[in-house]
N, C-alpha and C positions, 0 to 999 in steps of 0.2 A: 504494500500500500504506500510506503514511503517513496517508492520509485515511480509512482503514478505520474506520467508526464503532464496530465491535465492539471494536477495540483501545483506544479512548479510555478507557472505564471501567477496563480492566485497567491501563493506564498510570497513570491517576490514583491507583488503589489502590496500585500499586507505589511511586509517589512518596510518598504519605502514609505507607505502612508503613515505608519506609526512613527517612523523617524522624523518625518516632516510635519506632522500634525501640529505640534506647538508653534512652529514658525508660521505655518499657514494660518493658524487661528490668529496669531499676532498681526499678521498682515491684513487679514480680513477685518479685524476690529478697527484697524486704522482706516480702512477703506469704506466699510459699510456700517460701522458701529454695532448696534444691537442685533443686526441681521447676520453677524459673523458666523454663528454656528450653522445657520441655514446655508450660507454661501459656501462654507467649507464642505458641508455635506453634499451640496450640488456639484461642487468641483470634484470631489472624490468619486462621486458616481460617474461623472463624465470621464474622468481619468480611468476608472476601472473598465468602462466600456471600450475605451480606446487604447488600453494598455498594450495590446499586441502591436500597435504602431510605433511604440517607443523602441528605437533601435539600440540605444546604449543606456544601460541602467544608470551610469554616472551622470547622464543628462536629466535624470528623473526629478531632482529638486527644482531645476529651472523650468522643466516641462510642467510640473504640478503648479508652480507659481504662475506660469503663463495662463493655465486653465483657470486658476482662481481669479486672476485679474480680469479675465474675460467674463467670468460669472458675476463679479462685482460690478463691472461696467454694465452688463445687461440689467442687473438689478437697479442701477442708477438710472438707466434709460427708461425703465418701466416706471420709476417714481416721477420722473420729470421728462416728458417728451420734448420740451423746449429748454435745453440747458442754458443756464445763465452765461452769457458771453460777457467777459470783462474787457472793456476797451482799454487799450494801452494808455489812452489819455487819462482815464479815470485813475489807474494805478500808477502810471508813469510819473505823474506829478507828485505823488506821495513818496517821501523819503523818511523812513523811521529815524535814521541818523540825524537828519535836520530837525525833525519834529521833536526829538528828545532834547537836542541842543536849544531849540527855540523855546520850548515849554519849560525846560529845566525842572522836571518833576521831583528832583532830589537835590534841593539847594545844599550847598556846602559839600557836595560830593566831588572827590577827585577823580572818580572813575564812573561818571554819569551813565554811560551806556551799559557798562557791566552791572551797575546797581539796578538799572531798569530790567535787564534780562534775568537777574537773579530773583526777581519777584515771581517768576513763573515756574511752577512745578510741572511734572509730566501730565497731570490731569488738565492743567490749563492749556498746554500745547495741544492735547487731544481735542479739547473743546474748540479751540481756534480752528484746527484742521477740519473738524466736523462742520463748520460753517462754510467751508469752501465748496464750490462746485466740483464734481468728480473729475472733470476734464483738467483741473489744476491740482487737486489733492492727490490723485493717483500717481502722476509722474513725480510729484514732490516726495511722497512716501517711499516710492520704489527707489528713487535715486538717493535721497538724503537720509532716509531712515534705514532702508533695507540694504543700501550699498550697491545696487545694480548700476552698471554702466549705462550711460544715456543711450548708447546704441542698442543695448539689450532691451531697454524699456521700449524703444521705438519698435523693436521686433515683437515684443509682447503685446503692445497696443496696436500693432499693425498700422503704424502711422509713419510718415516720413520723418527722418531725423530732425529736419528743420522745424517741423510742427511741434515735436516734443521739446526742442530747445526753446521755442517761443512759449509753449505752455509752462515750462519751468521758469522762464523769466517773469512772465505775467503772474504765475503762481507765487513766486517769491515776493513780488511787489504786493500782491493781494494779501499774502500772509502777514507782511509787515503792517499793512493798514488795519487788518482785522485784529492783529495783536495789540495795536495801540487802542483800538475801540474796546477790546475785551478788557484791557487794563483800566480804562476809564469806567466801564460798567462794573467791574469787580472791585473797584476801590483800591487798586494796587498803586495808585499814584498819590503823592502827598496831597492831603486835603487842601483845597483852595487854589491849587495850581492847575489850571487847564486852559 
């Protein structure tokens, strides 16, 4: 029974899935929040059905990630058929560096920008990321949190490299703007300075 050839692919898939499950769940939490468990389950089901097409087991982690990203994107599309497009003018004018310098939320600070950034914990960063449209959040998470190369992300998203680079640029600018707004709303700035 141990040599049953039909069991080998299932066992290989089980091992791969178990090894990657924590990482996949972490990525899904960052991309779709509370829908992470469902997204991972959908991704694993799709991966299982297509496991025979995986040529090299070493490529399994990236392959699973790519499937998960597509599942998360599909969920995002279903939530909002008309994604929010952020114009470069809207975010291009905003500079977190200048805003902090102009507003001076921490008077008497010798390291103003670091003092500002130290106000944010991981839960604050997740909250800011959750406010972003998928088209900007997904590339940001994959490149800056998960460490994928921009070219890999372009492949996962099936988008031209230039598009992903533009999404990363706009996403960073939007993140800065939302970070400042979040700090104001959460009372992370010195009272009376705004």
